[in-house]
Backbone bond lengths (Angstrom), bond angles and torsions (degrees), N, CA, C in turn:
res aa  C-N    CA-C-N  psi(-1)  N-CA   C-N-CA  omega(-1)  CA-C   N-CA-C  phi
1 M - - - 1.469 - - 1.583 104.56 -
2 L 1.309 117.55 132.54 1.494 118.30 171.99 1.566 108.48 -83.99
3 T 1.265 113.72 124.28 1.471 123.88 173.61 1.548 106.39 -131.40
4 I 1.296 108.75 162.44 1.537 116.88 172.03 1.567 111.99 -51.59
5 E 1.368 112.74 -52.18 1.484 121.73 178.70 1.618 114.30 -56.12
6 N 1.222 109.93 -47.22 1.555 108.21 -179.21 1.404 116.60 -78.66
7 L 1.340 117.63 -22.50 1.436 118.25 169.16 1.480 114.81 -72.12
8 K 1.438 116.64 -30.52 1.374 117.87 176.73 1.545 105.30 -71.01
9 A 1.286 125.36 -39.63 1.374 131.14 -177.60 1.518 111.04 -59.19
10 F 1.421 112.02 -39.51 1.389 122.34 175.27 1.429 116.80 -69.73
11 G 1.307 120.45 -15.44 1.470 126.89 168.31 1.558 111.86 110.22
12 A 1.325 115.14 6.17 1.411 116.52 177.96 1.507 110.67 -68.14
13 N 1.376 122.43 150.77 1.394 123.38 171.77 1.458 109.00 -92.46
14 V 1.359 111.12 85.58 1.442 123.38 -169.45 1.583 109.57 -65.21
15 T 1.385 111.28 -42.10 1.437 116.57 -177.09 1.677 107.81 -56.88
16 E 1.248 110.89 -53.87 1.571 109.79 174.85 1.468 118.10 -61.72
17 G 1.264 119.93 -35.90 1.576 123.66 176.02 1.461 111.57 -64.81
18 V 1.407 113.76 -45.20 1.481 117.28 -179.87 1.602 112.26 -63.98
19 S 1.446 110.52 -40.67 1.452 114.27 179.90 1.591 111.83 -60.71
20 R 1.257 114.33 -34.14 1.521 119.50 -177.90 1.488 108.06 -70.93
21 C 1.411 118.30 -23.26 1.426 121.19 169.91 1.514 118.63 -94.06
22 L 1.210 116.88 33.65 1.502 124.92 -177.05 1.399 110.68 48.44
23 N 1.305 116.89 43.29 1.478 123.07 170.10 1.456 112.30 66.65
24 D 1.363 114.07 18.33 1.582 119.80 177.93 1.490 109.76 -94.35
25 E 1.291 120.18 97.62 1.432 126.28 -176.84 1.518 109.80 -59.08
26 S 1.328 120.58 -46.96 1.469 123.52 178.15 1.529 108.95 -55.89
27 F 1.286 121.66 -51.68 1.432 125.25 178.59 1.614 111.21 -56.30
28 Y 1.227 117.33 -42.19 1.410 123.05 177.23 1.544 110.30 -60.91
29 I 1.330 115.16 -49.63 1.450 122.03 178.53 1.613 109.91 -55.08
30 D 1.271 111.51 -49.54 1.557 118.13 172.89 1.442 113.81 -50.02
31 L 1.374 116.17 -49.00 1.511 121.66 179.61 1.562 107.72 -59.04
32 V 1.339 116.77 -45.00 1.466 115.98 -176.39 1.501 106.22 -64.05
33 K 1.300 117.18 -43.88 1.576 118.03 179.55 1.398 116.81 -54.73
34 S 1.378 110.63 -31.80 1.573 116.12 -174.43 1.530 108.18 -73.78
35 V 1.323 125.74 -11.56 1.427 118.66 177.87 1.500 109.48 -99.70
36 I 1.294 121.03 0.86 1.545 120.24 176.78 1.582 112.87 -58.90
37 P 1.305 118.57 -44.91 1.426 119.96 -172.36 1.615 111.69 -85.35
38 D 1.395 113.84 -1.64 1.413 115.58 178.94 1.584 113.64 -66.10
39 T 1.326 113.02 135.11 1.536 121.09 -173.07 1.562 112.45 -109.75
40 R 1.327 117.76 7.05 1.471 118.53 -175.03 1.514 116.86 -65.81
41 L 1.307 117.60 -21.24 1.428 114.00 172.40 1.541 119.40 -62.82
42 D 1.355 106.98 -30.29 1.464 118.64 175.47 1.590 107.06 -70.77
43 E 1.218 113.22 -48.60 1.527 119.16 -179.66 1.506 111.14 -61.42
44 L 1.339 117.68 -37.17 1.545 122.68 172.71 1.432 107.47 -59.11
45 E 1.238 122.97 -48.18 1.416 129.59 -173.46 1.610 109.06 -66.16
46 Q 1.220 116.09 -39.43 1.480 118.36 171.13 1.527 118.45 -64.48
47 Y 1.374 112.41 -40.68 1.564 114.38 177.20 1.508 108.50 -71.92
48 I 1.296 120.20 -35.88 1.436 120.00 172.03 1.571 113.69 -60.79
49 A 1.207 117.31 -49.27 1.559 123.98 179.53 1.565 103.43 -60.02
50 G 1.238 124.47 -39.19 1.428 127.52 -172.91 1.608 108.02 -82.41
51 K 1.319 120.39 -7.08 1.491 123.69 -177.44 1.437 113.39 69.05
52 D 1.360 116.59 23.26 1.428 117.09 177.76 1.523 106.39 -97.37
53 L 1.270 112.77 88.80 1.576 118.64 -171.45 1.412 112.01 -78.12
54 D 1.368 120.97 -24.30 1.432 125.15 172.97 1.532 110.82 -62.33
55 K 1.258 117.62 -55.51 1.527 124.35 171.01 1.534 112.63 -54.61
56 A 1.278 115.79 -44.72 1.396 120.10 -174.23 1.541 106.04 -66.04
57 F 1.300 118.13 -40.45 1.512 119.23 -178.23 1.499 108.81 -61.58
58 E 1.437 113.05 -44.30 1.488 115.21 -174.73 1.576 109.96 -62.68
59 V 1.348 117.05 -40.69 1.440 118.22 176.51 1.456 113.22 -69.95
60 A 1.292 119.57 -36.00 1.484 120.45 178.73 1.498 108.38 -64.79
61 H 1.288 117.30 -47.05 1.522 119.88 178.73 1.371 117.81 -58.37
62 A 1.397 118.65 -37.83 1.329 123.30 176.96 1.513 114.37 -67.19
63 L 1.425 114.02 -40.36 1.485 117.83 173.33 1.584 114.71 -66.47
64 K 1.259 108.31 -36.83 1.529 112.43 178.35 1.519 106.22 -54.37
65 G 1.406 118.29 -53.17 1.406 120.83 -176.87 1.570 114.63 -63.16
66 M 1.444 113.24 -34.15 1.340 111.85 -174.28 1.549 109.17 -73.67
67 Y 1.429 118.23 -45.60 1.447 113.17 -177.43 1.524 110.68 -81.29
68 G 1.325 121.19 -15.17 1.503 120.82 171.51 1.376 109.74 -70.53
69 N 1.301 126.81 -44.25 1.452 125.87 -174.88 1.503 110.27 -70.29
70 I 1.249 121.31 -20.04 1.483 117.14 171.23 1.473 113.51 -108.89
71 S 1.348 119.83 8.81 1.457 130.67 168.00 1.545 114.19 61.85
72 I 1.348 109.41 38.92 1.513 117.27 177.43 1.577 103.51 -86.82
73 T 1.354 111.51 80.49 1.465 123.13 -174.38 1.528 112.16 -52.95
74 P 1.328 117.72 -50.27 1.549 113.39 -172.21 1.561 113.68 -64.24
75 I 1.258 116.49 -21.06 1.416 118.56 174.82 1.653 112.68 -90.32
76 Y 1.433 107.98 -39.03 1.399 118.63 -174.89 1.569 108.99 -56.50
77 E 1.355 116.20 -47.97 1.394 122.30 -172.18 1.560 117.19 -58.41
78 P 1.311 113.42 -48.13 1.583 106.35 176.62 1.518 111.67 -78.91
79 V 1.287 120.52 -25.54 1.465 121.55 175.55 1.523 106.54 -63.56
80 C 1.368 120.68 -41.42 1.546 124.79 179.01 1.542 110.60 -61.17
81 E 1.348 112.50 -42.87 1.495 110.80 179.93 1.485 115.17 -73.26
82 M 1.387 117.84 -31.85 1.371 119.96 168.60 1.535 113.67 -57.98
83 T 1.362 115.77 -50.19 1.412 121.18 -177.45 1.622 111.50 -55.99
84 E 1.269 111.82 -44.34 1.576 112.86 177.51 1.410 110.91 -65.90
85 L 1.363 120.85 -38.86 1.564 117.92 177.76 1.506 111.81 -63.30
86 L 1.388 114.76 -38.34 1.435 123.99 -177.39 1.498 110.23 -70.58
87 R 1.372 118.74 -39.34 1.354 122.74 174.82 1.573 111.24 -49.21
88 E 1.305 115.85 -41.25 1.451 120.17 172.62 1.485 120.14 -80.14
89 R 1.373 116.06 -3.43 1.466 128.16 -178.17 1.502 107.07 62.42
90 K 1.320 119.09 38.75 1.472 116.49 -179.47 1.514 108.18 -80.27
91 D 1.346 112.29 128.01 1.419 132.79 174.18 1.462 106.25 -76.78
92 T 1.406 121.42 83.48 1.410 118.38 -169.08 1.687 102.46 -136.00
93 D 1.181 118.80 -178.14 1.491 120.87 178.95 1.555 105.85 -95.05
94 Y 1.243 114.89 108.40 1.484 121.29 -178.64 1.497 112.24 -99.19
95 S 1.353 117.68 16.27 1.547 121.90 -178.62 1.366 114.19 -65.80
96 A 1.402 120.88 -36.24 1.504 115.58 -177.43 1.546 109.83 -78.15
97 L 1.318 119.61 -30.67 1.524 121.14 178.85 1.516 106.13 -70.32
98 L 1.366 116.99 -45.52 1.431 118.93 177.97 1.509 111.96 -59.20
99 A 1.267 119.99 -44.52 1.487 124.44 178.97 1.430 111.79 -58.08
100 E 1.459 113.81 -48.61 1.454 112.14 178.43 1.532 114.80 -67.96
101 A 1.315 120.27 -37.20 1.421 115.16 176.44 1.485 110.84 -63.79
102 K 1.217 125.44 -45.15 1.470 131.03 177.91 1.464 106.26 -57.88
103 A 1.291 122.97 -46.78 1.592 123.33 -175.38 1.549 103.96 -64.10
104 Q 1.185 117.75 -47.43 1.593 122.85 -176.85 1.545 107.23 -65.62
105 K 1.251 124.18 -36.94 1.390 126.95 173.43 1.562 113.22 -62.90
106 E 1.355 112.04 -41.82 1.532 116.68 -176.44 1.590 104.98 -68.29
107 K 1.518 116.47 -36.89 1.317 116.67 175.34 1.574 113.46 -61.64
108 L 1.134 118.83 -33.97 1.509 125.14 -178.90 1.406 103.63 -65.50
109 V 1.363 119.61 -57.33 1.473 126.46 178.59 1.614 112.97 -46.94
110 E 1.393 110.62 -44.08 1.467 116.74 -178.43 1.521 106.77 -66.03
111 L 1.341 121.86 -38.25 1.417 122.06 178.42 1.561 107.52 -67.54
112 Y 1.163 121.10 -32.47 1.558 120.29 176.67 1.429 115.26 -59.97
113 Y 1.496 108.26 -46.45 1.447 114.58 -173.43 1.578 111.16 -89.86
114 E 1.193 121.30 -5.30 1.396 128.42 -179.48 1.647 114.90 -61.44
115 R 1.155 117.82 129.97 1.447 121.53 -174.56 1.571 108.39 -93.33
116 T 1.328 119.59 145.11 1.497 119.68 -175.26 1.477 105.56 -98.06
């Protein structure tokens, strides 16, 4: 179950995220819930594997904005790092950053489905 407390424990900057939602915690939680079904991390991984760095940058940049706007720091940070590397079209090994982002997304999904 997504709560302010377990999002804080997860590492989200809840204070910043809630402030962007006019201090409406319920609205903030709803926004966080809305990212649960997003599959663009898989799409990003496919573009990187296919060496389509232009498309990979577009997806990474969109993800950076999405996770940054709701201050989901554990996912935002590796996505942000990938975005900056992709902005320069660096053909490098993104596997550790992708793995970290995907692992953190899985933790967020687990929080959503966790029963109290």
